[in-house]
N, C-alpha and C positions, 0 to 999 in steps of 0.2 A: 602331180606335183612337179615331176621332172620336166614335163612339157611346159608348164608355167614358168619354171626357172629358166629354161632355155629361151622361151619367148621374151622374158624380161631382159635377159642378157643380150639377146639378139637385137631387141628393140633399142636398148641402150647404145649398142654399137652403131646402129643406123642413125640414131638421134645425134650421137656424138660426131658422126661423119658429116652431118649437116653443118656443123661448125666450121667446116673446111678442112682440107687435108693438112694445112699448116697451122691450124689453130693452136695457139699456145695456151696450155692449161696452167692456171695459177695453182698455188699450193692447195687451196681449199677445193678446187675442182678435181685435182688429182686424188685427194682423199675421198671425195664424194664418189668418184669413179671406182676406186679400189673397194670402198665399202659396198657399193652396188654390186660389183662382180663377186665379192665375198658372200654377200647375202644370197644372190641368185645361184652362185656356184655351189654353195653348201647344200642348197635344196636339190640341185641336179645330182651332185655327188652322193648325197644321202639316199635319194630315191633310187639311183642306180645300184648303190650298195645293198639296199634292202632287196631289190630284185635279184641281184647276183647271188647273195647268200641264200635266198629262198630257192633259187635254181639248183643249189648244191644240197638241198634237203635240210638246211639248218632250221631248227624249230623257230617259231615266231618270237618267243621270249628271248632267246639267245640272239637272234637276228637283230631285234630292236635294241637290245642292250649294247651289242657290239657297235652298231651304227651310231648310237647315242654317244658312246665313249669316244669313238673316232672323231665325231663332229665336235664334241666338247673340246677335245685336244686341238683340233684344227682351228676352231673359233678362238680359243684362248691364245694359241701361238700367233695367229694372224690378226685377231681383233685387238689385243692389248697394244701392240705397236701402233696400230692405226689410231686407237684412242689417244695414245701419247702424242702422236703427230697432230691429231686434231686439237688437243689441248694446247700445244705450242702455237698452233695456227690461230686459235681463238684469242690467245693472249697477245698476238702480234697486232700492234696498233694500226698497221696498214691494211689489215684484212677486215672485211665486213662479214662477220659471222657471229651471230648472237650466241651467248652462253647457253641459252635454253635449248638450242639445237644439240649442243654437245651433251647436255644433261639427258636428253632423250636418247642419244646414242649409248650412254652408259646404262640407262634403264633397259634399252633393247638388249644389250649384251648380257646384262645380269639375268633378265627374264629367260632368254633363250638358253644361256648356260645352265640356269637352274632347272629348266625343263629337261635338258639332256641328263644332268646329274640325277634328278628325280627319277628319270626313266631307268637309269642304271641301278639305283637303290631299290626301286619297286620290282625289278626283275624283268623289265622289258615289256612295254605295251605300245600299241600304235598311237594312242591319243596324244601323249606328250610329243611324239615326233611330228604328228600332223599339226599340232599347235605351234611348235617351233618352226616348222616349214612355212606355215601360213603367216606367222609373224615376220619371218625373214623376207617373204615375198612382198608383204605390205611395206616393210621398212625399205627394201630395195627400190620399190616403186616410188616411195617418198624421196629417196636419195636421187633417183633419176629426175624427178620433178625439180628438185632443188638445183641439180646440175644444169638443167635446161633453162630455168627461168631466173636464177639468182645471178648476182654480179660475179664476173669471172676475174677475181683477184687472187 
């Protein structure tokens, strides 16, 4: 999972560079880029945290619970402001960004947060983390696609 997250983030960096060194990102492009790096970065950070805690001999249940709690906090602290910025951007009449894309962002955030919280409550399992990481990678890939092919306003 960590390798996939790094690959997505690296590919996004290379793809963004193709836009030119002096490419000016519009409001919506900046949000897409931040969401992409948040999605990919959370997978990388979570995967490395699981490996690090395991190397210290932390049992799996505690390991998965701690990582889920940390990622739930990070996603909440970083994701909510991004959602608010996206909402303001979608409401801007000069921006071409459909509301359904914003709705999918909310659904993504709620599902991933619920997987992390569920994992804390259940006492720590690998399957909710794998599901959250997989969803984050797919969502990040979708954001990358939108960043590369949608209007840059």
